[in-house]
C-alpha positions as YAML, in Angstrom:
chain: A
units: angstrom
residues:
- id: 1
  name: MET
  ca: [46.41, 13.90, 164.92]
- id: 2
  name: ASN
  ca: [49.76, 13.03, 163.53]
- id: 3
  name: SER
  ca: [52.17, 15.90, 163.40]
- id: 4
  name: GLY
  ca: [54.66, 14.17, 161.47]
- id: 5
  name: GLY
  ca: [56.31, 13.08, 164.50]
- id: 6
  name: GLY
  ca: [58.95, 10.57, 165.00]
- id: 7
  name: ALA
  ca: [62.47, 10.94, 166.17]
- id: 8
  name: SER
  ca: [63.89, 14.28, 165.52]
- id: 9
  name: GLY
  ca: [67.20, 14.57, 164.39]
- id: 10
  name: GLY
  ca: [69.39, 11.69, 162.99]
- id: 11
  name: GLN
  ca: [70.60, 10.92, 159.28]
- id: 12
  name: TYR
  ca: [67.12, 10.88, 157.66]
- id: 13
  name: SER
  ca: [65.69, 14.16, 158.70]
- id: 14
  name: GLY
  ca: [66.17, 17.55, 157.13]
- id: 15
  name: ALA
  ca: [68.12, 18.53, 154.00]
- id: 16
  name: GLY
  ca: [69.11, 15.20, 153.13]
- id: 17
  name: LEU
  ca: [65.90, 13.60, 152.03]
- id: 18
  name: GLY
  ca: [66.94, 12.70, 148.74]
- id: 19
  name: ARG
  ca: [70.10, 11.03, 149.31]
- id: 20
  name: ILE
  ca: [70.71, 8.16, 151.73]
- id: 21
  name: GLN
  ca: [74.13, 8.22, 153.39]
- id: 22
  name: PRO
  ca: [75.85, 4.75, 153.89]
- id: 23
  name: ILE
  ca: [76.62, 4.00, 157.45]
- id: 24
  name: GLN
  ca: [80.15, 2.67, 158.31]
- id: 25
  name: TYR
  ca: [80.69, -0.92, 160.36]
- id: 26
  name: ILE
  ca: [83.47, -2.76, 161.15]
- id: 27
  name: CYS
  ca: [83.23, -6.66, 160.97]
- id: 28
  name: ALA
  ca: [83.74, -8.56, 164.12]
- id: 29
  name: ASP
  ca: [85.77, -11.28, 162.42]
- id: 30
  name: CYS
  ca: [88.19, -9.72, 160.03]
- id: 31
  name: ALA
  ca: [88.13, -5.74, 161.25]
- id: 32
  name: ALA
  ca: [87.35, -4.79, 157.88]
- id: 33
  name: THR
  ca: [85.40, -1.50, 157.31]
- id: 34
  name: ASN
  ca: [82.29, -1.83, 155.11]
- id: 35
  name: GLU
  ca: [79.73, 0.97, 154.18]
- id: 36
  name: ILE
  ca: [76.23, -0.36, 154.61]
- id: 37
  name: LYS
  ca: [73.11, 1.33, 152.85]
- id: 38
  name: PRO
  ca: [69.65, 0.84, 154.71]
- id: 39
  name: ARG
  ca: [67.81, -2.29, 153.31]
- id: 40
  name: GLU
  ca: [71.07, -3.91, 152.26]
- id: 41
  name: PRO
  ca: [71.99, -7.01, 153.96]
- id: 42
  name: ILE
  ca: [74.24, -6.83, 157.03]
- id: 43
  name: ARG
  ca: [77.28, -9.02, 155.81]
- id: 44
  name: CYS
  ca: [80.87, -8.33, 155.56]
- id: 45
  name: LYS
  ca: [82.10, -7.77, 151.95]
- id: 46
  name: ASP
  ca: [85.26, -9.45, 152.69]
- id: 47
  name: CYS
  ca: [84.76, -12.62, 154.87]
- id: 48
  name: GLY
  ca: [80.84, -12.75, 154.72]
- id: 49
  name: HIS
  ca: [80.63, -12.53, 158.51]
- id: 50
  name: ARG
  ca: [77.19, -11.17, 159.85]
- id: 51
  name: ILE
  ca: [78.13, -9.61, 163.14]
- id: 52
  name: MET
  ca: [79.18, -5.90, 162.57]
- id: 53
  name: TYR
  ca: [79.84, -3.06, 164.80]
- id: 54
  name: LYS
  ca: [78.76, 0.28, 164.11]
- id: 55
  name: LYS
  ca: [81.58, 2.87, 163.76]
- id: 56
  name: ARG
  ca: [81.68, 5.67, 166.33]
- id: 57
  name: THR
  ca: [80.76, 9.21, 165.09]
- id: 58
  name: LYS
  ca: [83.29, 11.92, 165.29]
- id: 59
  name: GLN
  ca: [80.42, 14.37, 165.66]
- id: 60
  name: MET
  ca: [80.01, 15.52, 168.99]
- id: 61
  name: LEU
  ca: [76.78, 14.60, 170.74]
- id: 62
  name: HIS
  ca: [75.00, 17.09, 173.27]
- id: 63
  name: PHE
  ca: [72.15, 15.88, 175.68]
- id: 64
  name: LEU
  ca: [70.01, 18.14, 177.64]
- id: 65
  name: ALA
  ca: [69.27, 16.70, 180.84]
- id: 66
  name: ARG
  ca: [66.39, 18.16, 182.80]
...
């Protein structure tokens, strides 16, 4: 049976189900910051380049190793 699994956590879980936040990416060609939503084409809005780097989060990540 499926218990509604999937990855726990992340930007699509919990209270934010109604609103989808755009993710910030940095263009590899012109270094411009772009906000891209899911299902939107990966392309720089300034130069049209298709290689983008995801911006590092400021939120501290904690992993439990067992």
